[in-house]
VOGUMAR-519077 format. One record per residue (C-alpha): residue number from 1; x, y, z. Coordinates in nm, 4 decimals, padded with zeros to 6 digits. Example, Ala and Ser with C-alpha at 12.3 -4.5 7.8 and 13.67 -1.06 7.14 Angstrom:
! residues 2
{resi 1 xx 01.2300 yy -00.4500 zz 00.7800}
{resi 2 xx 01.3670 yy -00.1060 zz 00.7140}
//
This chain:
! residues 68
{resi 1 xx 01.2644 yy -01.3962 zz -00.9135}
{resi 2 xx 01.3730 yy -01.5600 zz -00.5909}
{resi 3 xx 01.4503 yy -01.3721 zz -00.2687}
{resi 4 xx 01.5892 yy -01.5561 zz 00.0304}
{resi 5 xx 01.6935 yy -01.4278 zz 00.3722}
{resi 6 xx 01.8957 yy -01.6083 zz 00.6373}
{resi 7 xx 01.6549 yy -01.5241 zz 00.9204}
{resi 8 xx 01.3185 yy -01.3531 zz 00.9771}
{resi 9 xx 01.3043 yy -00.9783 zz 01.0305}
{resi 10 xx 01.3021 yy -00.8786 zz 01.3959}
{resi 11 xx 01.2231 yy -00.5080 zz 01.3533}
{resi 12 xx 00.9877 yy -00.3279 zz 01.1145}
{resi 13 xx 01.2768 yy -00.1678 zz 00.9232}
{resi 14 xx 01.4122 yy -00.5150 zz 00.8382}
{resi 15 xx 01.0862 yy -00.6440 zz 00.6855}
{resi 16 xx 01.0230 yy -00.6743 zz 00.3115}
{resi 17 xx 00.7772 yy -00.4068 zz 00.1879}
{resi 18 xx 00.5233 yy -00.5118 zz -00.0751}
{resi 19 xx 00.2151 yy -00.3363 zz -00.2090}
{resi 20 xx 00.0458 yy -00.1454 zz -00.4853}
{resi 21 xx 00.0237 yy 00.2083 zz -00.3457}
{resi 22 xx -00.3098 yy 00.1594 zz -00.1732}
{resi 23 xx -00.2716 yy -00.1739 zz 00.0039}
{resi 24 xx 00.0657 yy -00.2535 zz 00.1517}
{resi 25 xx 00.2340 yy -00.5038 zz 00.3762}
{resi 26 xx 00.5591 yy -00.5582 zz 00.5579}
{resi 27 xx 00.6547 yy -00.9263 zz 00.5413}
{resi 28 xx 00.8749 yy -01.0329 zz 00.8301}
{resi 29 xx 00.9285 yy -01.3925 zz 00.7202}
{resi 30 xx 00.9508 yy -01.7009 zz 00.9309}
{resi 31 xx 00.8956 yy -02.0731 zz 00.8975}
{resi 32 xx 00.7047 yy -02.1741 zz 01.2090}
{resi 33 xx 00.5218 yy -01.8428 zz 01.2387}
{resi 34 xx 00.4825 yy -01.5834 zz 00.9610}
{resi 35 xx 00.4308 yy -01.2193 zz 01.0572}
{resi 36 xx 00.2758 yy -00.9710 zz 00.8120}
{resi 37 xx 00.1848 yy -00.6109 zz 00.8981}
{resi 38 xx -00.0943 yy -00.4823 zz 00.6683}
{resi 39 xx -00.1862 yy -00.1235 zz 00.5885}
{resi 40 xx -00.4575 yy 00.0248 zz 00.3679}
{resi 41 xx -00.4380 yy 00.3969 zz 00.2894}
{resi 42 xx -00.7900 yy 00.4896 zz 00.4047}
{resi 43 xx -00.7698 yy 00.3161 zz 00.7450}
{resi 44 xx -00.6018 yy 00.6002 zz 00.9310}
{resi 45 xx -00.3845 yy 00.8870 zz 00.8204}
{resi 46 xx -00.3510 yy 01.0554 zz 01.1586}
{resi 47 xx -00.6423 yy 01.2913 zz 01.1014}
{resi 48 xx -01.0030 yy 01.2728 zz 00.9782}
{resi 49 xx -01.0200 yy 01.3290 zz 00.6061}
{resi 50 xx -01.2570 yy 01.3503 zz 00.3135}
{resi 51 xx -01.1291 yy 01.1149 zz 00.0432}
{resi 52 xx -01.3759 yy 01.2123 zz -00.2297}
{resi 53 xx -01.2448 yy 01.4602 zz -00.4854}
{resi 54 xx -01.5300 yy 01.6864 zz -00.6015}
{resi 55 xx -01.3381 yy 01.7797 zz -00.9205}
{resi 56 xx -01.3031 yy 01.4224 zz -01.0485}
{resi 57 xx -01.6131 yy 01.4243 zz -01.2696}
{resi 58 xx -01.5081 yy 01.7430 zz -01.4505}
{resi 59 xx -01.1500 yy 01.6210 zz -01.4911}
{resi 60 xx -01.2659 yy 01.2930 zz -01.6461}
{resi 61 xx -01.5023 yy 01.4801 zz -01.8770}
{resi 62 xx -01.2127 yy 01.7006 zz -01.9947}
{resi 63 xx -00.9868 yy 01.3986 zz -02.0452}
{resi 64 xx -01.2496 yy 01.2320 zz -02.2641}
{resi 65 xx -01.2777 yy 01.5468 zz -02.4760}
{resi 66 xx -00.8988 yy 01.5525 zz -02.5269}
{resi 67 xx -00.8967 yy 01.1930 zz -02.6559}
{resi 68 xx -01.1445 yy 01.2724 zz -02.9356}
//
């Protein structure tokens, strides 16, 4: 695949979004100076949060039982 733009993005909404759901970036493009805005989902969500799910162990145990 080949993507080509005529000029670099000026505003955030013009940038090319890339990522995998956890780590993302907005690529603005440019030849002399590249600009990339990075974001990782645990950096800041606007409020303090607990990212550990206490039910994960039980859910994985149940999933393993279903596969057998």
